[in-house]
C-alpha positions as CSV (number, residue, x, y, z in Angstrom):
1,X,108.0,130.4,176.5
2,X,107.6,130.2,180.3
3,X,104.2,130.8,181.9
4,X,105.5,134.1,183.4
5,X,106.7,135.4,180.0
6,X,103.4,134.3,178.4
7,X,101.4,136.0,181.1
8,X,103.4,139.2,180.6
9,X,102.9,139.1,176.8
10,X,99.1,138.6,177.3
11,X,99.0,141.6,179.8
12,X,100.8,143.8,177.2
13,X,98.4,142.7,174.5
14,X,95.4,143.4,176.8
15,X,96.7,146.9,177.4
16,X,97.3,147.5,173.7
17,X,93.8,146.5,172.9
18,X,92.5,148.9,175.6
19,X,94.4,151.7,173.9
20,X,93.1,150.7,170.5
21,X,89.5,150.7,171.9
22,X,90.0,154.1,173.4
23,X,91.3,155.5,170.1
24,X,88.4,154.0,168.2
25,X,85.9,155.4,170.6
26,X,87.3,158.9,170.1
27,X,86.6,158.9,166.4
28,X,83.5,160.8,165.2
29,X,82.7,158.0,162.9
30,X,83.0,155.1,165.2
31,X,83.3,151.6,163.6
32,X,81.0,149.7,166.0
33,X,81.9,146.3,164.5
34,X,85.6,147.0,164.9
35,X,85.2,148.2,168.5
36,X,83.1,145.1,169.4
37,X,85.7,142.9,167.8
38,X,88.5,144.5,169.8
39,X,86.4,144.2,173.0
40,X,85.8,140.5,172.3
41,X,89.6,139.9,171.8
42,X,90.3,141.9,175.0
43,X,87.9,139.7,177.0
44,X,89.3,136.5,175.5
45,X,92.8,137.6,176.6
46,X,91.5,138.6,180.1
47,X,90.0,135.2,180.5
48,X,93.2,133.5,179.4
49,X,95.2,135.7,181.9
50,X,92.8,134.7,184.7
51,X,93.1,131.0,183.8
52,X,96.9,131.2,183.7
53,X,97.0,133.0,187.1
54,X,94.6,130.4,188.6
55,X,96.6,127.5,187.2
56,X,99.8,129.0,188.6
57,X,98.4,129.4,192.1
58,X,97.2,125.8,192.1
59,X,100.7,124.4,191.5
C-alpha cells in the first residue's frame, strides 16, 4: 500500500470514528467508556496521519 493510499485510509477511518462518537454522544444512556475508547483510537489515528504527513514532506 502506498503512503498516499494509507493516508487516505487513515483519514476515512478518522472520519468514521468521528461519526461514531457523535452517534454515541446523542444516546440518552451514553457509554462513557466506549466514547473514551473511540476518542483514543481517533487520536491515535490523528497522530499517525500527522506523522505520515511530516515524513512525506521531509522526503
